[in-house]
N, C-alpha and C positions, 0 to 999 in steps of 0.2 A: 260488209264482211270481207275478210282478207283471205287470200288463197294460201292453203297449206299443201305441201306435196307429200303424198304418201303412196308408196309402191309405184312411183312413176306417174301417177295420175293426180291431176289437180282436183281438189274438192273444196267445198265451202265450209266454213266453220265460224262459230261465234267467238272463238279464241283468237287473240291477236298475237302473232309471232312475227316480229319484224325480220328476224334472221335466225337460222338454226344455231349460229354460234352464240346468240343471246341466251338461248336455253342452256347451252353447255356452260356458259359463264355463270348463270344463275345457280346451277347445281354445284359447280366448283366453289362458289362463294358460300352456298349453304353448307357444304361439307366442311369448309374451313371454319365457319362459325360454330358448327357442332363440335369440331375438334377442339377449338379454343374453349368452349364451354365445358367440354369433358375434361380437358386438361386442368381447368380451374377447379372442377369437382373432384378430380383425381381418379376417375374410373377408367380412362383410356378408351372409351368407346368412340366409334366413328360411324359415318353413314354406311361404310362398307362392311361393318362388323356382322350384320345380319346375313347378307348374301354369302360372306365367307364362311360363317358358321354353318349355314344351310348346306353349302357344298361339301364341307368336311363331314357333317352329320350324315348326309345322304350316302356318302361313300362307305360309311361303316355301319350305320344303323337302319337305314331305310330298306326298301325292297331290294335295291341293288346290293346293299351290304349283306343282307340275308342270303341272297343267291350266291354271292361270292364266298361267304363263309361256308355254305353248305357244299360247295364244290372243293373246299380245301381238303387236302390229304394229310395235313399235319396233326389232326386230332382224331381220336378214336375212342369209342365207349370203353375199351379196355384200359384206357388211362385212368379210369375211375374205380378200378378194382379194390384198391386199399386206400382208404382215406383216414387211417388211424393217425392221431396226432394233429389233425386239422380241425379248425373251428369254422362252423358255417352259421350264418344268420339268414333265416328264410322269412320273408314278409308274406303276410296272408296265408300262413301255414296252418290255419285251422280248417281249411276246406279247399277243394278243387286242386288245381295244379300245384299250389304251394304245399299242400298236405302231402301229395305224392312225391314231390321233390324232397321234402323233409324225411319221409319214410325211406326213400332210396339212399339218401346220404347217411342216415343212421344205420341202415342195413350194411353199408360198406365201411362201417367203423368210424365215421366222422362224428364229432361232437356237434350237435345241432341245437340251436336256440331258435324257438318259435316266436316270431313277432306278430302279435294279433291285437286287434282293437278291443276285443272283449276278453277279459280274464277267464270267464266261465267257459267260453267256447274254446279258448286256447288250452285250458286244462283238460277239456273233454277230448281234444284232438290228441 
């Protein structure tokens, strides 16, 4: 067994790591190979795409994004008083939250299109 150093303490492991820079070199080469393959495929993805996407996503859509948006003073319910001339597509509008959203938009003068899986349930809503 070779020694690995983690958190300042030596421990035994069945993995062989000759030097920490060898692991860095491996990941650098792996990223380079993926970039070359992606360039050949034309999609432009890299090893860093997922972590970068997650950081951006969590900033706007995750729990932190929700908290940040709820503290914003730039939007108010009164902004939705008159929706005449605006078109809205509401998915899942035959029941639950989608149905209530569609009703409120229609009440405020907006043109509402219900997108439902079942034609019968959509017409009933």
